[in-house]
N, C-alpha and C positions, 0 to 999 in steps of 0.2 A: 480435343486435346490432340488429334492426330498431327497437328504442325507443331507441337511443342518439341523442343529439342533435349536431349538427355546430356546431362555434364557431370563430371566428377567433381566434387568440392574443391579438390586441389587444382583443377582447370580454372576455377572463375574467381580464385584469389589465393594469393600467399597465406599459408597457414603457419604461424610461428607462436612463440611465447616470449617472455620478458627475460631479461637479464637477471640473475640471481640478486636478490635482496636479502640480507642477514639481520637478524635480531638486533644486532649492535648497530645496524643503520637507522633504527627507529630513533624519532627524535619528538618532542612535545608539540612542535609546531613546523609548519612549512608545506610541502606538497602531499595532499592525500595519497595513502597508499591503500589500495583496494584488495580485497581477498574475494572469494565467491560470495562470502555473506554479505558484503556490501554492494556487489553487483546485484544480487538478487534484490536487496533492499531499493536500490535505484532503480530496476526493472518495475518494482511494484509502486512507485512513486513515494517511497517512504524515505523519512528522514534517516541519515547515515547514524547508526546507534553506538558503532565503536569507531572512534576516530583514531587513525594510525597515520603517521607522516615521516616523509623521508627530507632531508636537507635539500633546499632548492639549488645549492651547487652540485649535488649528486644527480639530481632530476637533469639538471641542464647538461652535465656531461654525458649522461646517458643519451638525451635528445639529439646531441650533437653527433655522438659516436655511432648511436643504433636506431634512433627515432623512437618515438612515443606515440601511443594512441592519438589519432586526430578525427577530425569530423567524418562520419560514415564508415570508420573502421567498427568492426564488429567484434566483440567478446563474448564468450561461451563458457558458462561454468562447467569445469572439467573434472571436479571431484566432489564426492559427497551428492548433494543435490545437482545433477547434470543437466547439460542441455537449456539452461536459462540464459537468454541472450540480452544484451545491452548494446545498442546502437550509440557511439561516441556523438556527442553534440558539439556545436561548434566552439562553446566556450568551456568545455570541459579541459580540465588540466589535472592530471593525476597518472600515477604509475600502479603497476599491479603485480601479484605474487605469480612468479612462475608456477607451472605445474597444476594451481587452482584454476587459471583462467586459460583459454586458447584464443589467440589473436588473429583475425581475419582481416588482412589489408591488401592494398594494391590490387583491387578488383578488376577483372576484366570489362574493358569498356562496353561490352555487350550483357553485362549482368549488374543489376541495381542493388547495391548493399542492402537497401531497405526490403527488398523481395524477399532476400535470404533472412533477415529479421524477421519478418512474418512466416515464413516457410519453416522455422525453425519451432513456431508456436502452433503449427498445423499437426492434425493426427498423422499426416504422411511424414512430416519432418520428425516429429517425436519418436515415431516408430523406428526410422531409420537411423535416428542417433541412439535409441535405446538397444537396437541389434548390435552396435558396436562397442558398447561397454565392457569394461573388464574388471575382475574383483568382484568379490562377494562381500567380506567385511567392509571394504571401503571402495565403492565403485568408482571408476575413472573412465576418462576418454583419452586416447592418445592422437597425437597428431598424425601419425601414420595412418590410423584407422579411419579418422575423420577425411583425410584427403581422397580415401576411397568410396566414401557415401556418394551414391548417385542422386541427383535430383533432376526433375522434369521441369521446364519453365518456357513460357511462351517468349516470343521476341520482345526487345526492351521497350518498344510502346505499350505493349500491353502490361508488362511488368510494373511500369510506371502508373498506368491507370489502376491497377489492383492494389498497389501501394497508397496512392492517392485516396482510395476509398477507405481504406482501413486506417489511414492516418487522420483522416476526417474524423473518425469515431474517436480514436486515442486522443486526439487535440481536445476535442470537446469534453470528455472524460476528464483530461486532466485540468481544462478551464474551470468545470464545475468544483473538482476538488480543491483547486486554490481558492475560489469564491467562498467555499466552506471554511477554509482556514482563515481567511480574511473576517468572516462573519463571527467566528469564535474568538478570535483576537479582540473584536470590537466589544463582545460580550464579557471578556476577561478584563478589559481595560475599564468598562464601566463597573465591574465587581471591584476592582482595586480603588476606583475613585471614590466609591460609596462605603466600603467596609475596610478599607485599609486605609487610605488617606482622610476618610470622613469629609468628604467634599460632595454631599449629596443635597437635592433640592430640599430648601425650607430649614436648612440648618443654620444657625444663627452664631455659630462658632464658639458656644459656651460648652467647654470641657470639664468634667469631674472625673478625677482619677485617671487621666489619660485618654478617657472615653467621651463621646458626646452626652451631655446631659439626658439622663433617662435611658442610657444604654448600660449595659453589664457585662461582666466577662463570664463565660460560660464554657462548656463543654460540647462538641459537636455531638456526642451522644445525646443531648437533650432533644435534638431534631432528626438523627440519622442512627438508626439502630441497625447494623448490618447482621444479616443472617445468611447462611450457606444455602445455595439453591440445592437441587438434586440431579443426579445422573439419570439419563435415560437408560433402560434395558434393552437388549438387543430386539426384544419383542415390541418395544415402543420406537425403535429407530426407523421411523416411517418418513419418508423425504415429504416435506411440507413447506410452507413459507415463512416459518419462524426460525432466525438465527439460534443456533445452539452455542452458547457463550462457555467457553471453558477457560483455561488459564493463559491461553494465547491471545495475541492481540487482535486476530480476526476469528470470525465465525468458524467453528470446526466443521459443522454441516447445517442443514435445516431440518426442522421438525414440525409435525403438524399440529402441535399444541405449543402453548407458552405457559410460563408460569411467572409471568411479570405484568405489571401495568405498563403504561406507556406515558411519557416517557420515563425510563428508568437508569438510574446511576448503577454500575457494577464496578467492584474492586477484586482484582485477581487475589486468591487467598494463598496460592503456592506456585511452585516453580520458578522458572527464570524469570517471568514477568510478575513476580508476587508484588502487589501493590499498586499495579497499574489501574489506572482510573479511565472509565469510558462512560460515554452516554449514548444510549440507543434511543432513538426517537420512536420506535415502533415496538411492540411487544417482543419479547425473546423468551427462549427458554435457558435459563440459568443452570449451569451444573454445580456440583458443590465443590468446583474450583474458584468459584466466584462468591462474593457477598453482595448481596441486595437489600433494599428494604423498600417494600411495597407500600408503605405508609407515609412516605414523604412527599406525596405529590404536590401540596402547596409550596413547598420549599425545594423542589428538585432542582432547578436551575442554581439556586443559591448554594446547594449542597454540593453539587457537581462543580461550580466554578471555585468554592472554597477548597475541596479536594485537590482540583488541577492546581490551585494556588500554592499548595502543600505537598505537591507530588513529590519532592525529593525528600522531604521530611518522611512521608510514608516508606519510600523506597529505603531509607536508612535505618528504618524499624525492622528490616528484614531479620529473622532469625533463623539459624540452621545454615549449615555448607552445602551438603550434599543436597538437601531440598529444601530451600529457602521458604518461608513461611511468614505470612502477616496474619495478626489476630485481630479480633473485633476490638479488644482494648485500645490496640495502636491507633485506630480511627477514632473511636468514641472519646479518647482522653485528649485529643486535639483542642487547644485553645480557641475560641472563637468569641468575637465581640458580637452580642447580640443586640439589636436594636428593638423596637416595637414592631408589631404586627404590621402596622401600615408601612414601616419602612420596607419589610421583605416584601409586602404585597405590591407595592409600587415598583421595586425593583423586577419580580417576576413579571408583572405587566410589560415594563420597557424592553426585557430582553427576550420575552416570548415570541415576539414577530421574527427575531433573528435566527432563533432555533427552528421555527416553523419552515423558514427559507432554507435553511440546512436540509431539514427533512425532505422538502420539495426536490432540492438538488440530489440529495442521495437517492431518491426514487427514479429520477431521470438518470442518475448514472448506472443504476441496476439495469435499466430498460436498455439503455445504450450498450451496455457489456453485453446483455444477451443477444441482442442483436448482431453485434460484432462478432461474438463466438459462434453464432449461427452461420454467419455470412463468410467468415474466415476459411473454414475448410472447404466450403464450396467453391470459393475462388480459387484457392491453392491446388484444388484438384481438377478444376477445368469444368466442374460439374455445372456452373452457370457462366453466363456470359457477362462481361463488364459493361457492354452496351446498354445505355438506356439508364443506367444508375445515376448520371448526373442529373435527370429530372427531379431526384428527390432530394438533392443537396441544394440548400438556398443559403449563399453567403456562408456565414459562421454557424447556421443552424442545422441541423438535421431533421427532416420530417420523419420522426420515428413511425407514425402510421404510415405514411406511403411506403416506407422502407419494408415495414413488417408485411404491408399486402402484397408487395411485389415479390418478397421471398415466399410467400405463401402461393403464389400464382405462378412462381417462375417455372417454366417447362425446363426440366433438367436434361442434360446431355449425357450420353455414355461416356465413361470414363476409362473405357476399356482403350487399349492401345491398338 
């Protein structure tokens, strides 16, 4: 690290914000308009949950007069949840809220935007950003303070190598996530074809009262009886391998015990995400913010895909304003077309390989994420050299065993200046 140079962020890029957009400027469709919330979702590769837009003509006017975010510009969340970066992609077309986000553009030719993107995710970067925040009730970053933050970095070729190594992880993780979305879409398509359109193998087309002959109208409660999980106490809060599922969309932490079978369907019972349906392919610890049913294993994929098919109906069943709730009756009273046991068994057998592949991909994602998170701070601090890592990359694949072995055997360098 002795040959690394020290910069101020204000020296490596122009740091600014956007032009003011008012509430009256929002329209029902047009150019997407992002706040911190949407940028955090994009950073986490999540679908935008709240869609805001401004008119294309207004966007074009701003673009012509002041410019808009373009490829390799960097946005940083600067109010509330601070310090989350997003590197603008080539096809991105959006504008953003002033104050919520800070805009890094027109980078110095000796500094790689993607290197700054990864630096902000490293312990060094996070600590530097944390020290500059202001406010207690509503934490924020200012452009003036961001310009003064110091960053140490190697020369451009090494920056590029570091960014390429970390990008290899992110690209593979993103590809696996996209594969899982495709696999689940395939399962949902099969479910709709069989149990909504009634186009399933062996059906001769004979209908009785709007259902295939031999089928009947029933309630989901006949096969899915949701019960609340249990919160863990402080004494039980021991780090382990089992995700702790609360009301959020992601696990809140990991526990050393599970209270579900696998796979298991969970439905969030309260909070902002009340009614959200999720399938876990491995055992989890379900808190009392989720409903589960450990007895539905023979019908688990049928129940999950039915619930996802009816996700909007479940959301619309929420009660309460300050704290929305979903009750078991909202789920159990859903109408469902029930075929014979062979129909469901054949369906489960057909879609099980799809979900098994999803599980395999999820396990690989977790391994890659752990390796990336181990390697990132070492690279960004200069604690390991980048030379030699190309040998553990093969085309689009990452040799996770070789990477893990190399990290374990890597002789670290002193990070002292």
